[in-house]
Biopython code that builds the backbone (N, CA, C, O; Angstrom):
import numpy as np
from Bio.PDB.StructureBuilder import StructureBuilder

atoms = [
    (1, "UNK", "N", (0.772, -1.199, -0.086)),
    (1, "UNK", "CA", (-0.115, 0.064, -0.053)),
    (1, "UNK", "C", (0.881, 1.387, -0.095)),
    (1, "UNK", "O", (1.710, 1.726, 0.750)),
    (2, "UNK", "N", (0.576, 1.953, -1.200)),
    (2, "UNK", "CA", (1.572, 3.506, -0.892)),
    (2, "UNK", "C", (0.461, 4.495, -0.783)),
    (2, "UNK", "O", (-0.695, 4.261, -1.139)),
    (3, "UNK", "N", (0.835, 5.483, -0.328)),
    (3, "UNK", "CA", (0.080, 6.825, -0.613)),
    (3, "UNK", "C", (-0.306, 7.733, -1.869)),
    (3, "UNK", "O", (0.147, 7.569, -3.002)),
    (4, "UNK", "N", (-0.719, 8.178, -1.695)),
    (4, "UNK", "CA", (-0.895, 8.547, -3.360)),
    (4, "UNK", "C", (-2.021, 9.932, -2.791)),
    (4, "UNK", "O", (-2.583, 9.818, -1.702)),
    (5, "UNK", "N", (-2.230, 11.151, -3.645)),
    (5, "UNK", "CA", (-3.217, 12.411, -3.460)),
    (5, "UNK", "C", (-3.675, 12.311, -5.142)),
    (5, "UNK", "O", (-3.011, 11.856, -6.073)),
    (6, "UNK", "N", (-4.985, 12.879, -5.156)),
    (6, "UNK", "CA", (-5.877, 13.274, -6.182)),
    (6, "UNK", "C", (-6.666, 14.171, -6.189)),
    (6, "UNK", "O", (-7.815, 14.117, -5.750)),
    (7, "UNK", "N", (-5.860, 15.561, -6.944)),
    (7, "UNK", "CA", (-7.017, 16.003, -7.010)),
    (7, "UNK", "C", (-7.562, 16.443, -8.206)),
    (7, "UNK", "O", (-6.743, 16.420, -9.125)),
    (8, "UNK", "N", (-8.685, 16.842, -8.508)),
    (8, "UNK", "CA", (-9.440, 16.766, -9.625)),
    (8, "UNK", "C", (-10.502, 18.225, -9.277)),
    (8, "UNK", "O", (-10.508, 18.915, -8.257)),
    (9, "UNK", "N", (-11.416, 18.373, -10.630)),
    (9, "UNK", "CA", (-11.582, 20.020, -10.536)),
    (9, "UNK", "C", (-13.090, 19.303, -10.936)),
    (9, "UNK", "O", (-13.119, 18.317, -11.673)),
    (10, "UNK", "N", (-13.943, 19.718, -10.546)),
    (10, "UNK", "CA", (-15.303, 19.656, -10.825)),
    (10, "UNK", "C", (-15.987, 20.464, -11.642)),
    (10, "UNK", "O", (-16.000, 21.526, -11.019)),
    (11, "UNK", "N", (-16.646, 20.655, -12.789)),
    (11, "UNK", "CA", (-17.258, 21.205, -13.414)),
    (11, "UNK", "C", (-18.137, 22.436, -12.762)),
    (11, "UNK", "O", (-18.982, 22.131, -11.922)),
    (12, "UNK", "N", (-17.903, 24.276, -13.246)),
    (12, "UNK", "CA", (-18.461, 24.896, -12.242)),
    (12, "UNK", "C", (-20.273, 24.883, -12.144)),
    (12, "UNK", "O", (-21.031, 25.412, -11.331)),
    (13, "UNK", "N", (-20.473, 24.233, -13.070)),
    (13, "UNK", "CA", (-21.648, 24.307, -13.383)),
    (13, "UNK", "C", (-22.647, 23.419, -12.694)),
    (13, "UNK", "O", (-23.817, 23.799, -12.738)),
    (14, "UNK", "N", (-22.395, 22.383, -12.114)),
    (14, "UNK", "CA", (-22.600, 21.496, -11.191)),
    (14, "UNK", "C", (-22.886, 21.953, -9.900)),
    (14, "UNK", "O", (-21.940, 22.083, -9.123)),
    (15, "UNK", "N", (-24.145, 22.248, -9.493)),
    (15, "UNK", "CA", (-24.266, 22.550, -8.091)),
    (15, "UNK", "C", (-23.788, 22.272, -6.870)),
    (15, "UNK", "O", (-22.843, 21.486, -6.932)),
    (16, "UNK", "N", (-24.185, 22.747, -5.341)),
    (16, "UNK", "CA", (-23.322, 22.546, -4.158)),
    (16, "UNK", "C", (-23.736, 20.606, -3.924)),
    (16, "UNK", "O", (-22.945, 19.703, -3.649)),
    (17, "UNK", "N", (-25.032, 20.536, -4.132)),
    (17, "UNK", "CA", (-25.554, 18.965, -3.965)),
    (17, "UNK", "C", (-24.869, 18.205, -4.840)),
    (17, "UNK", "O", (-24.318, 17.137, -4.571)),
    (18, "UNK", "N", (-24.899, 18.775, -5.944)),
    (18, "UNK", "CA", (-24.177, 17.805, -6.687)),
    (18, "UNK", "C", (-22.839, 17.261, -6.762)),
    (18, "UNK", "O", (-22.298, 16.237, -7.178)),
    (19, "UNK", "N", (-22.454, 18.561, -6.084)),
    (19, "UNK", "CA", (-20.487, 18.195, -6.166)),
    (19, "UNK", "C", (-20.294, 17.621, -4.615)),
    (19, "UNK", "O", (-19.250, 17.274, -4.062)),
    (20, "UNK", "N", (-21.659, 17.639, -4.100)),
    (20, "UNK", "CA", (-20.998, 16.446, -2.469)),
    (20, "UNK", "C", (-21.014, 15.136, -3.216)),
    (20, "UNK", "O", (-20.089, 14.326, -3.290)),
    (21, "UNK", "N", (-22.601, 15.032, -3.934)),
    (21, "UNK", "CA", (-22.690, 13.781, -4.589)),
    (21, "UNK", "C", (-21.267, 13.505, -5.875)),
    (21, "UNK", "O", (-21.164, 12.299, -6.103)),
    (22, "UNK", "N", (-20.538, 14.113, -6.449)),
    (22, "UNK", "CA", (-19.622, 13.727, -7.386)),
    (22, "UNK", "C", (-18.441, 13.605, -6.178)),
    (22, "UNK", "O", (-17.811, 12.669, -6.670)),
    (23, "UNK", "N", (-17.791, 13.894, -5.049)),
    (23, "UNK", "CA", (-17.115, 13.498, -4.144)),
    (23, "UNK", "C", (-17.483, 12.661, -3.570)),
    (23, "UNK", "O", (-16.631, 12.078, -2.900)),
    (24, "UNK", "N", (-18.767, 12.196, -3.514)),
    (24, "UNK", "CA", (-18.585, 10.701, -2.444)),
    (24, "UNK", "C", (-18.882, 9.542, -3.484)),
    (24, "UNK", "O", (-18.967, 8.347, -3.201)),
    (25, "UNK", "N", (-19.067, 10.274, -5.096)),
    (25, "UNK", "CA", (-18.683, 9.121, -6.061)),
    (25, "UNK", "C", (-17.394, 8.219, -5.944)),
    (25, "UNK", "O", (-17.187, 7.012, -5.820)),
    (26, "UNK", "N", (-16.396, 9.696, -6.069)),
    (26, "UNK", "CA", (-15.087, 9.476, -6.125)),
    (26, "UNK", "C", (-14.394, 8.714, -4.711)),
    (26, "UNK", "O", (-13.538, 7.835, -4.809)),
    (27, "UNK", "N", (-14.856, 9.154, -3.570)),
    (27, "UNK", "CA", (-14.555, 8.386, -2.731)),
    (27, "UNK", "C", (-14.808, 7.008, -2.133)),
    (27, "UNK", "O", (-14.274, 6.499, -1.148)),
    (28, "UNK", "N", (-15.981, 6.394, -3.152)),
    (28, "UNK", "CA", (-16.256, 5.585, -2.904)),
    (28, "UNK", "C", (-15.781, 4.037, -4.048)),
    (28, "UNK", "O", (-15.588, 2.828, -3.916)),
    (29, "UNK", "N", (-15.780, 5.158, -5.216)),
    (29, "UNK", "CA", (-14.985, 4.602, -6.180)),
    (29, "UNK", "C", (-13.096, 3.782, -5.632)),
    (29, "UNK", "O", (-12.611, 2.661, -5.784)),
    (30, "UNK", "N", (-12.608, 5.008, -5.029)),
    (30, "UNK", "CA", (-11.556, 5.097, -4.457)),
    (30, "UNK", "C", (-11.768, 3.714, -3.461)),
    (30, "UNK", "O", (-11.108, 2.789, -3.935)),
    (31, "UNK", "N", (-12.572, 3.272, -2.093)),
    (31, "UNK", "CA", (-12.919, 2.490, -1.376)),
    (31, "UNK", "C", (-12.901, 1.140, -1.793)),
    (31, "UNK", "O", (-12.285, 0.180, -1.330)),
    (32, "UNK", "N", (-13.868, 1.250, -2.972)),
    (32, "UNK", "CA", (-14.509, -0.187, -3.485)),
    (32, "UNK", "C", (-12.913, -0.861, -4.374)),
    (32, "UNK", "O", (-12.949, -1.926, -4.989)),
    (33, "UNK", "N", (-12.027, -0.268, -4.299)),
    (33, "UNK", "CA", (-10.957, -1.082, -4.958)),
    (33, "UNK", "C", (-9.599, -0.999, -3.865)),
    (33, "UNK", "O", (-8.415, -1.234, -4.109)),
    (34, "UNK", "N", (-10.049, -0.706, -2.975)),
    (34, "UNK", "CA", (-9.329, -1.162, -2.145)),
    (34, "UNK", "C", (-8.415, 0.129, -0.893)),
    (34, "UNK", "O", (-7.646, 0.150, 0.068)),
    (35, "UNK", "N", (-9.001, 0.794, -1.566)),
    (35, "UNK", "CA", (-8.437, 2.538, -1.162)),
    (35, "UNK", "C", (-8.787, 2.456, 0.549)),
    (35, "UNK", "O", (-9.669, 1.770, 1.066)),
    (36, "UNK", "N", (-7.886, 3.304, 1.193)),
    (36, "UNK", "CA", (-7.523, 3.846, 2.746)),
    (36, "UNK", "C", (-8.213, 5.306, 2.059)),
    (36, "UNK", "O", (-8.018, 5.737, 0.923)),
    (37, "UNK", "N", (-8.890, 5.770, 2.908)),
    (37, "UNK", "CA", (-8.691, 7.072, 2.369)),
    (37, "UNK", "C", (-8.379, 8.140, 3.678)),
    (37, "UNK", "O", (-9.274, 8.153, 4.524)),
    (38, "UNK", "N", (-7.499, 8.811, 3.869)),
    (38, "UNK", "CA", (-6.680, 9.639, 4.972)),
    (38, "UNK", "C", (-7.869, 10.758, 4.918)),
    (38, "UNK", "O", (-8.812, 10.520, 5.673)),
    (39, "UNK", "N", (-7.952, 11.881, 4.173)),
    (39, "UNK", "CA", (-8.720, 12.557, 4.208)),
    (39, "UNK", "C", (-9.179, 13.688, 3.083)),
    (39, "UNK", "O", (-8.215, 13.969, 2.371)),
    (40, "UNK", "N", (-10.436, 14.448, 2.707)),
    (40, "UNK", "CA", (-10.552, 14.494, 1.618)),
    (40, "UNK", "C", (-10.537, 16.280, 1.717)),
    (40, "UNK", "O", (-11.282, 16.667, 2.617)),
    (41, "UNK", "N", (-10.080, 17.011, 1.228)),
    (41, "UNK", "CA", (-9.963, 18.692, 1.083)),
    (41, "UNK", "C", (-10.843, 19.155, 0.015)),
    (41, "UNK", "O", (-10.726, 18.962, -1.195)),
    (42, "UNK", "N", (-11.860, 19.883, 0.736)),
    (42, "UNK", "CA", (-12.527, 21.044, -0.515)),
    (42, "UNK", "C", (-11.969, 22.131, -0.886)),
    (42, "UNK", "O", (-12.526, 23.186, -0.582)),
    (43, "UNK", "N", (-11.180, 22.146, -1.362)),
    (43, "UNK", "CA", (-10.517, 23.787, -2.193)),
    (43, "UNK", "C", (-11.303, 25.228, -2.114)),
    (43, "UNK", "O", (-11.020, 26.339, -1.664)),
    (44, "UNK", "N", (-12.573, 24.573, -2.865)),
    (44, "UNK", "CA", (-13.681, 25.578, -3.334)),
    (44, "UNK", "C", (-13.511, 26.118, -5.266)),
    (44, "UNK", "O", (-12.762, 25.661, -6.130)),
    (45, "UNK", "N", (-14.374, 27.037, -5.333)),
    (45, "UNK", "CA", (-13.858, 27.237, -6.974)),
    (45, "UNK", "C", (-12.973, 28.380, -7.005)),
    (45, "UNK", "O", (-12.792, 29.240, -6.144)),
    (46, "UNK", "N", (-12.424, 28.231, -8.216)),
    (46, "UNK", "CA", (-10.900, 28.863, -8.326)),
    (46, "UNK", "C", (-11.017, 28.639, -9.985)),
    (46, "UNK", "O", (-11.505, 27.827, -10.772)),
    (47, "UNK", "N", (-10.206, 29.961, -10.002)),
    (47, "UNK", "CA", (-9.820, 30.335, -11.574)),
    (47, "UNK", "C", (-8.909, 29.415, -12.217)),
    (47, "UNK", "O", (-7.854, 29.179, -11.627)),
    (48, "UNK", "N", (-9.172, 28.772, -13.495)),
    (48, "UNK", "CA", (-8.072, 27.899, -13.755)),
    (48, "UNK", "C", (-7.253, 29.169, -14.649)),
    (48, "UNK", "O", (-7.588, 30.344, -14.805)),
    (49, "UNK", "N", (-6.200, 28.511, -15.094)),
    (49, "UNK", "CA", (-4.463, 28.956, -15.665)),
    (49, "UNK", "C", (-5.203, 29.011, -17.259)),
    (49, "UNK", "O", (-4.614, 29.641, -18.137)),
    (50, "UNK", "N", (-6.581, 28.286, -17.584)),
    (50, "UNK", "CA", (-6.611, 28.416, -18.956)),
    (50, "UNK", "C", (-7.662, 28.114, -19.181)),
    (50, "UNK", "O", (-8.128, 27.342, -18.344)),
    (51, "UNK", "N", (-8.524, 28.469, -20.254)),
    (51, "UNK", "CA", (-9.682, 27.783, -20.065)),
    (51, "UNK", "C", (-10.101, 26.228, -20.426)),
    (51, "UNK", "O", (-9.221, 25.757, -21.147)),
    (52, "UNK", "N", (-10.814, 25.582, -20.250)),
    (52, "UNK", "CA", (-10.945, 24.202, -20.055)),
    (52, "UNK", "C", (-12.780, 24.227, -20.800)),
    (52, "UNK", "O", (-13.670, 24.823, -20.194)),
    (53, "UNK", "N", (-13.026, 23.559, -22.010)),
    (53, "UNK", "CA", (-14.312, 23.585, -22.827)),
    (53, "UNK", "C", (-14.982, 25.029, -22.430)),
    (53, "UNK", "O", (-16.080, 25.005, -21.874)),
    (54, "UNK", "N", (-14.432, 26.118, -22.665)),
    (54, "UNK", "CA", (-14.583, 27.349, -22.457)),
    (54, "UNK", "C", (-14.921, 27.700, -20.895)),
    (54, "UNK", "O", (-15.493, 28.729, -20.537)),
    (55, "UNK", "N", (-14.530, 26.810, -20.158)),
    (55, "UNK", "CA", (-14.932, 27.333, -18.874)),
    (55, "UNK", "C", (-13.429, 27.986, -18.149)),
    (55, "UNK", "O", (-12.257, 27.732, -18.427)),
    (56, "UNK", "N", (-13.984, 28.857, -17.185)),
    (56, "UNK", "CA", (-12.811, 29.341, -16.623)),
    (56, "UNK", "C", (-12.532, 29.309, -15.525)),
    (56, "UNK", "O", (-11.396, 29.628, -15.172)),
    (57, "UNK", "N", (-13.585, 28.871, -14.541)),
    (57, "UNK", "CA", (-13.108, 28.403, -13.103)),
    (57, "UNK", "C", (-13.346, 27.010, -13.056)),
    (57, "UNK", "O", (-13.519, 26.428, -14.127)),
    (58, "UNK", "N", (-13.391, 26.292, -11.851)),
    (58, "UNK", "CA", (-13.322, 25.039, -11.519)),
    (58, "UNK", "C", (-13.620, 24.821, -9.698)),
    (58, "UNK", "O", (-13.142, 25.588, -8.862)),
    (59, "UNK", "N", (-14.420, 23.728, -9.387)),
    (59, "UNK", "CA", (-14.170, 23.300, -8.066)),
    (59, "UNK", "C", (-13.105, 22.248, -7.523)),
    (59, "UNK", "O", (-12.985, 21.037, -7.710)),
    (60, "UNK", "N", (-12.588, 22.902, -6.994)),
    (60, "UNK", "CA", (-10.824, 21.946, -6.697)),
    (60, "UNK", "C", (-11.334, 20.699, -5.415)),
    (60, "UNK", "O", (-12.167, 20.869, -4.525)),
    (61, "UNK", "N", (-10.602, 19.589, -5.676)),
    (61, "UNK", "CA", (-10.812, 18.964, -4.305)),
    (61, "UNK", "C", (-9.703, 18.006, -4.547)),
    (61, "UNK", "O", (-9.369, 17.418, -5.575)),
    (62, "UNK", "N", (-9.083, 17.994, -3.012)),
    (62, "UNK", "CA", (-7.847, 17.035, -2.701)),
    (62, "UNK", "C", (-7.892, 16.176, -1.795)),
    (62, "UNK", "O", (-7.990, 16.458, -0.601)),
    (63, "UNK", "N", (-7.819, 14.925, -2.302)),
    (63, "UNK", "CA", (-8.171, 13.421, -1.489)),
    (63, "UNK", "C", (-6.843, 12.737, -1.205)),
    (63, "UNK", "O", (-6.022, 12.416, -2.063)),
    (64, "UNK", "N", (-6.756, 12.590, -0.150)),
    (64, "UNK", "CA", (-5.133, 11.416, -0.093)),
    (64, "UNK", "C", (-5.479, 10.298, 0.360)),
    (64, "UNK", "O", (-6.326, 10.281, 1.253)),
    (65, "UNK", "N", (-5.081, 9.422, 0.010)),
    (65, "UNK", "CA", (-5.353, 8.046, 0.371)),
    (65, "UNK", "C", (-4.262, 6.588, -0.002)),
    (65, "UNK", "O", (-3.146, 6.974, -0.350)),
    (66, "UNK", "N", (-4.375, 5.385, 0.012)),
    (66, "UNK", "CA", (-3.529, 4.462, 0.455)),
    (66, "UNK", "C", (-4.083, 3.740, -0.242)),
    (66, "UNK", "O", (-5.197, 3.304, 0.047)),
    (67, "UNK", "N", (-3.369, 3.389, -1.474)),
    (67, "UNK", "CA", (-4.001, 2.264, -2.282)),
    (67, "UNK", "C", (-2.579, 1.131, -2.861)),
    (67, "UNK", "O", (-1.441, 1.404, -2.479)),
    (68, "UNK", "N", (-2.796, 0.025, -3.690)),
    (68, "UNK", "CA", (-2.389, -1.015, -4.168)),
    (68, "UNK", "C", (-1.750, 0.028, -5.583)),
    (68, "UNK", "O", (-2.539, 0.723, -6.223)),
    (69, "UNK", "N", (-0.774, 0.006, -5.800)),
    (69, "UNK", "CA", (-0.519, 0.448, -7.100)),
    (69, "UNK", "C", (-0.854, -0.274, -8.254)),
    (69, "UNK", "O", (-0.574, 0.227, -9.343)),
    (70, "UNK", "N", (-1.329, -1.215, -8.207)),
    (70, "UNK", "CA", (-2.053, -2.329, -9.113)),
    (70, "UNK", "C", (-3.782, -1.598, -9.274)),
    (70, "UNK", "O", (-4.386, -1.388, -10.326)),
    (71, "UNK", "N", (-4.031, -1.458, -8.525)),
    (71, "UNK", "CA", (-5.404, -1.252, -8.557)),
    (71, "UNK", "C", (-5.704, 0.272, -9.049)),
    (71, "UNK", "O", (-6.839, 0.709, -8.860)),
    (72, "UNK", "N", (-4.764, 1.061, -9.648)),
    (72, "UNK", "CA", (-4.578, 2.546, -9.595)),
    (72, "UNK", "C", (-4.973, 2.577, -11.039)),
    (72, "UNK", "O", (-5.435, 3.611, -11.522)),
    (73, "UNK", "N", (-4.783, 1.298, -11.872)),
    (73, "UNK", "CA", (-5.373, 1.938, -13.377)),
    (73, "UNK", "C", (-6.751, 1.649, -13.643)),
    (73, "UNK", "O", (-7.319, 2.129, -14.624)),
    (74, "UNK", "N", (-7.364, 0.832, -12.762)),
    (74, "UNK", "CA", (-8.451, 0.704, -12.426)),
    (74, "UNK", "C", (-9.612, 1.778, -12.432)),
    (74, "UNK", "O", (-10.671, 1.960, -13.033)),
    (75, "UNK", "N", (-8.693, 2.534, -11.228)),
    (75, "UNK", "CA", (-10.091, 3.649, -10.729)),
    (75, "UNK", "C", (-9.440, 4.715, -11.967)),
    (75, "UNK", "O", (-10.224, 5.384, -12.640)),
    (76, "UNK", "N", (-8.320, 4.777, -12.134)),
    (76, "UNK", "CA", (-8.318, 6.211, -13.515)),
    (76, "UNK", "C", (-9.116, 5.900, -14.965)),
    (76, "UNK", "O", (-9.464, 6.748, -15.787)),
    (77, "UNK", "N", (-9.274, 4.704, -15.029)),
    (77, "UNK", "CA", (-10.257, 4.198, -15.904)),
    (77, "UNK", "C", (-11.456, 4.514, -15.695)),
    (77, "UNK", "O", (-11.972, 5.144, -16.618)),
    (78, "UNK", "N", (-12.172, 4.281, -14.704)),
    (78, "UNK", "CA", (-13.373, 4.884, -14.587)),
    (78, "UNK", "C", (-13.361, 6.533, -13.992)),
    (78, "UNK", "O", (-14.413, 6.868, -13.448)),
    (79, "UNK", "N", (-12.647, 7.212, -14.032)),
    (79, "UNK", "CA", (-12.344, 9.142, -13.765)),
    (79, "UNK", "C", (-12.569, 9.073, -14.958)),
    (79, "UNK", "O", (-13.693, 9.524, -15.181)),
    (80, "UNK", "N", (-11.831, 8.576, -16.273)),
    (80, "UNK", "CA", (-11.869, 8.988, -17.293)),
    (80, "UNK", "C", (-13.172, 9.601, -17.770)),
    (80, "UNK", "O", (-13.366, 10.735, -18.207)),
    (81, "UNK", "N", (-14.164, 8.432, -17.559)),
    (81, "UNK", "CA", (-15.371, 8.359, -18.217)),
    (81, "UNK", "C", (-16.431, 9.295, -17.245)),
    (81, "UNK", "O", (-17.629, 9.217, -17.515)),
    (82, "UNK", "N", (-16.084, 10.000, -16.344)),
    (82, "UNK", "CA", (-17.055, 10.589, -15.277)),
    (82, "UNK", "C", (-16.961, 12.021, -16.236)),
    (82, "UNK", "O", (-15.940, 12.361, -16.834)),
    (83, "UNK", "N", (-17.924, 12.582, -16.240)),
    (83, "UNK", "CA", (-18.435, 13.696, -17.428)),
    (83, "UNK", "C", (-18.102, 14.835, -16.561)),
    (83, "UNK", "O", (-17.421, 15.724, -17.073)),
    (84, "UNK", "N", (-18.451, 14.955, -15.390)),
    (84, "UNK", "CA", (-18.832, 15.987, -14.527)),
    (84, "UNK", "C", (-16.933, 16.691, -13.683)),
    (84, "UNK", "O", (-16.713, 17.691, -12.998)),
    (85, "UNK", "N", (-16.219, 15.864, -14.063)),
    (85, "UNK", "CA", (-15.162, 16.103, -13.685)),
    (85, "UNK", "C", (-14.533, 16.555, -14.842)),
    (85, "UNK", "O", (-14.594, 15.768, -15.787)),
    (86, "UNK", "N", (-13.630, 18.166, -15.132)),
    (86, "UNK", "CA", (-12.970, 18.329, -15.962)),
    (86, "UNK", "C", (-11.378, 17.595, -15.922)),
    (86, "UNK", "O", (-10.860, 17.168, -16.953)),
    (87, "UNK", "N", (-10.872, 17.542, -14.915)),
    (87, "UNK", "CA", (-9.674, 17.330, -15.435)),
    (87, "UNK", "C", (-9.363, 16.470, -13.725)),
    (87, "UNK", "O", (-10.115, 16.596, -12.758)),
    (88, "UNK", "N", (-8.445, 15.870, -13.741)),
    (88, "UNK", "CA", (-7.918, 15.249, -12.467)),
    (88, "UNK", "C", (-6.152, 14.842, -12.407)),
    (88, "UNK", "O", (-5.524, 14.605, -13.439)),
    (89, "UNK", "N", (-5.746, 14.824, -11.524)),
    (89, "UNK", "CA", (-4.233, 13.665, -11.267)),
    (89, "UNK", "C", (-3.943, 13.055, -10.256)),
    (89, "UNK", "O", (-4.440, 13.388, -9.180)),
    (90, "UNK", "N", (-3.177, 12.141, -10.346)),
    (90, "UNK", "CA", (-2.733, 10.820, -9.095)),
    (90, "UNK", "C", (-1.714, 11.186, -9.178)),
    (90, "UNK", "O", (-1.243, 11.341, -10.305)),
    (91, "UNK", "N", (-1.016, 11.452, -8.134)),
    (91, "UNK", "CA", (0.272, 12.029, -7.445)),
    (91, "UNK", "C", (0.800, 10.394, -6.578)),
    (91, "UNK", "O", (0.070, 9.578, -6.014)),
    (92, "UNK", "N", (2.030, 10.372, -6.728)),
    (92, "UNK", "CA", (2.482, 9.451, -5.204)),
    (92, "UNK", "C", (3.630, 9.904, -4.468)),
    (92, "UNK", "O", (4.768, 10.033, -4.919)),
    (93, "UNK", "N", (3.148, 10.184, -3.035)),
    (93, "UNK", "CA", (3.560, 10.952, -2.294)),
    (93, "UNK", "C", (5.054, 10.076, -1.694)),
    (93, "UNK", "O", (4.989, 8.852, -1.801)),
    (94, "UNK", "N", (5.865, 10.440, -1.315)),
    (94, "UNK", "CA", (6.909, 9.977, -1.022)),
    (94, "UNK", "C", (6.501, 9.827, 0.623)),
    (94, "UNK", "O", (7.314, 9.359, 1.420)),
]
sb = StructureBuilder()
sb.init_structure("model")
sb.init_model(0)
sb.init_chain("A")
sb.init_seg("    ")
for serial, (resi, resn, name, xyz) in enumerate(atoms, 1):
    if name == "N":
        sb.init_residue(resn, " ", resi, " ")
    sb.init_atom(name, np.array(xyz, "f"), 0.0, 1.0, " ", f" {name:<3s}", serial, name[0])
structure = sb.get_structure()
């Protein structure tokens, strides 16, 4: 089990209740693949460095978790098809 962080940006058109649901979906996806979630931080809506799909802001969320590295590819394949996520990145912590 290694420690990872995932930073993802939720589409700004999603309302507050929808954001909570998306965060719950991502955490459930991680847990169902054997991850242990340490913490989830909501950074709030921030301006993007460059427009993505003609949108200039997004809602940032950072989640720290532990997972077996072999399960990470399966998690990322499911994150790729989530339409409400604009971008995400998974980084291994030292």
